C-alpha positions as CSV (number, residue, x, y, z in Angstrom):
1,X,16.3,-2.1,-25.9
2,X,16.9,1.3,-24.3
3,X,16.1,4.4,-26.2
4,X,19.4,6.3,-27.0
5,X,18.6,9.4,-24.8
6,X,19.5,10.2,-21.3
7,X,16.5,9.7,-19.0
8,X,17.2,12.5,-16.5
9,X,16.3,15.6,-18.7
10,X,13.0,13.9,-19.8
11,X,12.0,13.4,-16.2
12,X,12.1,17.2,-15.6
13,X,9.5,17.7,-18.4
14,X,7.4,14.9,-17.0
15,X,7.4,16.4,-13.5
16,X,6.3,19.8,-15.0
17,X,3.5,18.2,-17.0
18,X,2.4,16.3,-13.9
19,X,2.1,19.5,-12.0
20,X,0.2,21.2,-14.8
21,X,-2.2,18.3,-15.2
22,X,-2.9,18.2,-11.5
23,X,-3.7,21.9,-11.4
24,X,-5.9,21.7,-14.5
25,X,-8.1,18.8,-13.1
26,X,-8.4,20.6,-9.8
27,X,-9.5,23.9,-11.4
28,X,-12.0,22.0,-13.6
29,X,-13.7,20.2,-10.7
30,X,-13.5,22.9,-8.1
31,X,-14.0,26.1,-10.2
32,X,-16.3,24.7,-13.0
33,X,-17.9,21.7,-11.4
34,X,-18.6,23.0,-7.9
35,X,-16.1,21.3,-5.7
36,X,-15.4,17.9,-4.2
37,X,-17.3,15.9,-1.5
38,X,-17.8,12.4,-0.3
39,X,-21.2,13.1,1.2
40,X,-23.3,15.8,-0.5
41,X,-26.9,16.5,-1.6
42,X,-25.5,17.4,-5.0
43,X,-24.3,14.0,-6.1
44,X,-22.1,15.5,-8.8
45,X,-19.7,16.7,-6.1
46,X,-19.2,13.0,-5.2
47,X,-18.4,12.1,-8.8
48,X,-15.9,15.0,-9.1
49,X,-13.6,13.0,-6.8
50,X,-13.3,10.4,-9.5
51,X,-11.3,12.4,-12.2
52,X,-9.2,14.1,-9.5
53,X,-8.3,10.9,-7.7
54,X,-7.8,8.9,-10.9
55,X,-5.5,11.6,-12.5
56,X,-3.5,12.8,-9.5
57,X,-3.6,9.6,-7.6
58,X,-3.5,6.9,-10.2
59,X,-2.0,8.4,-13.4
60,X,0.4,10.9,-11.9
61,X,1.7,9.0,-8.9
62,X,1.7,5.8,-10.9
63,X,3.8,7.5,-13.5
64,X,6.1,9.0,-10.9
65,X,6.6,5.5,-9.4
66,X,7.6,4.2,-12.8
67,X,10.2,7.0,-13.5
68,X,11.5,7.1,-9.9
69,X,14.3,4.6,-10.8
70,X,15.5,7.1,-13.4
71,X,14.7,10.4,-11.7
72,X,16.0,10.0,-8.1
73,X,19.8,10.1,-7.4
74,X,19.5,7.6,-4.6
75,X,20.7,4.2,-3.7
76,X,18.9,1.3,-5.3
77,X,17.2,0.0,-2.1
78,X,15.8,3.4,-1.4
79,X,14.5,3.9,-5.0
80,X,13.0,0.4,-4.8
81,X,11.1,1.3,-1.7
82,X,9.9,4.6,-3.1
83,X,8.8,2.8,-6.3
84,X,6.8,0.3,-4.2
85,X,5.2,2.9,-1.9
86,X,4.2,5.3,-4.7
87,X,2.6,2.4,-6.6
88,X,0.7,1.4,-3.4
89,X,-0.6,5.0,-2.9
90,X,-1.6,5.2,-6.6
91,X,-3.5,1.9,-6.3
92,X,-5.2,3.0,-3.1
93,X,-6.3,6.3,-4.6
94,X,-7.3,4.6,-7.8
95,X,-9.6,2.3,-5.9
96,X,-11.0,5.3,-4.0
97,X,-11.6,7.1,-7.2
98,X,-13.5,4.1,-8.6
99,X,-15.6,3.8,-5.4
100,X,-16.5,7.5,-5.8
101,X,-17.9,6.8,-9.3
102,X,-19.9,3.8,-8.0
103,X,-21.2,5.9,-5.0
104,X,-22.3,8.7,-7.3
105,X,-24.1,6.2,-9.6
106,X,-25.7,4.3,-6.8
107,X,-27.0,7.4,-5.0
108,X,-28.1,9.0,-8.3
109,X,-29.9,6.0,-9.7
110,X,-27.4,5.6,-12.6
111,X,-26.4,2.1,-13.9
112,X,-22.9,1.0,-13.2
113,X,-20.4,-0.5,-15.7
114,X,-22.3,0.2,-18.8
115,X,-19.6,2.1,-20.7
116,X,-16.3,1.1,-22.4
117,X,-14.5,3.5,-20.1
118,X,-15.8,1.7,-17.0
119,X,-15.0,-1.8,-18.4
120,X,-11.5,-0.9,-19.2
121,X,-11.1,0.9,-15.9
122,X,-12.0,-2.2,-13.9
123,X,-9.6,-4.2,-16.0
124,X,-6.8,-1.7,-15.5
125,X,-7.2,-1.4,-11.7
126,X,-7.4,-5.2,-11.4
127,X,-4.2,-5.7,-13.4
128,X,-2.5,-2.9,-11.4
129,X,-3.4,-4.7,-8.2
130,X,-2.2,-8.0,-9.4
131,X,1.0,-6.4,-10.6
132,X,1.6,-4.8,-7.2
133,X,0.9,-7.9,-5.2
134,X,3.0,-10.4,-7.1
135,X,5.8,-7.8,-7.4
136,X,5.8,-7.2,-3.7
137,X,6.0,-11.0,-3.0
138,X,8.7,-11.7,-5.7
139,X,10.9,-8.5,-5.5
140,X,10.3,-7.2,-2.0
141,X,9.1,-9.6,0.7
142,X,9.6,-12.5,1.1
143,X,11.4,-12.3,-2.2
144,X,12.0,-14.9,-4.8
145,X,15.3,-16.6,-5.8
146,X,17.7,-14.7,-8.1
147,X,16.7,-16.9,-11.0
148,X,13.0,-16.3,-10.4
149,X,13.5,-12.5,-10.1
150,X,15.7,-12.3,-13.3
151,X,13.1,-14.4,-15.2
152,X,10.1,-12.3,-14.1
153,X,11.7,-8.9,-14.2
154,X,11.2,-8.3,-17.9
155,X,7.6,-9.4,-17.6
156,X,7.1,-7.1,-14.6
157,X,8.4,-4.2,-16.6
158,X,6.5,-5.0,-19.7
159,X,3.2,-5.6,-17.9
160,X,3.7,-2.4,-15.9
161,X,4.1,-0.2,-19.0
162,X,1.2,-2.0,-20.7
163,X,-1.1,-1.3,-17.8
164,X,0.1,2.3,-17.5
165,X,-0.4,3.0,-21.2
166,X,-3.9,1.4,-20.9
167,X,-4.6,3.6,-17.9
168,X,-3.6,6.8,-19.7
169,X,-5.7,5.9,-22.7
170,X,-8.6,5.1,-20.5
171,X,-8.2,8.5,-18.8
172,X,-8.5,10.2,-22.1
173,X,-11.6,8.2,-22.9
174,X,-13.0,9.2,-19.5
175,X,-12.5,12.9,-20.3
176,X,-14.2,12.5,-23.6
177,X,-17.1,10.6,-22.1
178,X,-17.7,13.2,-19.3
179,X,-17.4,16.1,-21.8
180,X,-19.8,14.5,-24.1
181,X,-22.3,14.1,-21.3
182,X,-21.9,17.7,-20.3
183,X,-22.3,18.9,-23.8
184,X,-25.4,16.8,-24.6
185,X,-27.1,16.8,-21.1
186,X,-26.0,20.1,-19.5
187,X,-25.8,21.9,-22.9
188,X,-22.2,22.9,-22.2
189,X,-20.8,25.3,-24.8
190,X,-18.7,23.1,-27.1
191,X,-16.3,26.0,-27.7
192,X,-16.5,27.4,-24.1
193,X,-13.6,27.6,-21.6
194,X,-14.6,24.5,-19.7
195,X,-14.7,22.4,-22.8
196,X,-11.2,23.6,-23.8
197,X,-10.0,23.0,-20.3
198,X,-11.1,19.4,-20.3
199,X,-9.7,18.7,-23.7
200,X,-6.3,20.3,-22.9
201,X,-6.2,18.4,-19.6
202,X,-6.6,15.2,-21.6
203,X,-3.8,16.3,-23.9
204,X,-1.4,17.1,-21.1
205,X,-2.2,13.8,-19.5
206,X,-1.4,11.9,-22.7
207,X,1.9,13.9,-23.0
208,X,2.8,13.1,-19.4
209,X,2.2,9.4,-20.1
210,X,4.3,9.5,-23.2
211,X,7.2,11.0,-21.2
212,X,6.8,8.4,-18.6
213,X,7.2,5.7,-21.2
214,X,10.1,7.4,-22.8
215,X,11.8,7.9,-19.5
216,X,11.3,4.2,-18.5
217,X,12.8,3.2,-21.9
218,X,15.7,5.7,-21.9
219,X,19.3,5.2,-20.7
220,X,19.8,5.2,-17.0
221,X,22.1,7.9,-15.6
222,X,23.7,5.4,-13.3
223,X,23.3,1.8,-14.5
224,X,23.8,-1.1,-12.2
225,X,24.5,-4.7,-12.9
226,X,22.3,-5.9,-10.1
227,X,19.8,-8.7,-11.1
228,X,16.7,-6.8,-9.9
229,X,17.8,-3.3,-10.6
230,X,15.2,-1.7,-12.8
231,X,17.7,1.1,-13.6
232,X,19.7,-1.1,-15.9
233,X,17.5,-4.1,-16.8
234,X,13.8,-3.9,-16.6
235,X,12.4,-0.9,-18.4
236,X,15.5,-0.4,-20.5
237,X,15.5,-4.0,-21.6
238,X,12.1,-3.8,-23.3
C-alpha cells in the first residue's frame, strides 16, 4: 500500500543527500586515504576504489534507478529505459568495486571473504544481478505476457527494495569495518576528523536509502493504469 505522501518532494531531499554522500566518500578516500588507483605500489589506493564505487556506483545510482519512476516527469517508456540503464551501470560499478577489494587483498596477501560484510556483499551483488537479468527478460526484451508481467511485478518490486535495503545496511557495516581496522591497526584517532567523516558518511548513506524506500512507496505524481507501470503498481503496491 502506498504511503500517503507525494513522492516528488521526497526525491529532492534524496538527490541532495546523494550528492552530499558522494562528496564525502570522495573527500575521505582522496584527501585522507591518499587517492584512488587500479595499479599502485601502495595497495591501499586500490582498495580505496571499493568504497567509492560501491557508494557512488552501487548505492547512489541504484537508488536513483529506483526513484526514477517517481522523480522524472517523462513518459513511461523513457523512464523504464532510464530505470534499466541506471541499474545496469550500478551493477557494473558494483562488480568493479568488489573486484577492487579482491585485487587489493590478493596483492596484499590478505584473505578474501572472511568477514560478514564480504559475505553479505557477495549475496547482494548476486541477487542484484539476478534481479536485473530476469527483469530485462520479462519486462524489457523479449518481454513476457501481460499475465506474467502482472504476476511478477509485485515480486520484482519487493525483491528490488529488499536487495537495496540489504545493500545500504551492508554499506554501513563496511564503513564500520574499515573504521575499526583504521582505529586498531593504523591507530586512527577515534575522535579525529577522519573518524567523524566516515561515521557521518555512513549516516548520510542510511538517510539516503531511507528516502529511496519512502519515495518508492509514496504516491506517484502521475499514476498510470498500465500493467507494467511501476509508477502506479509495483513499488506503491507493497
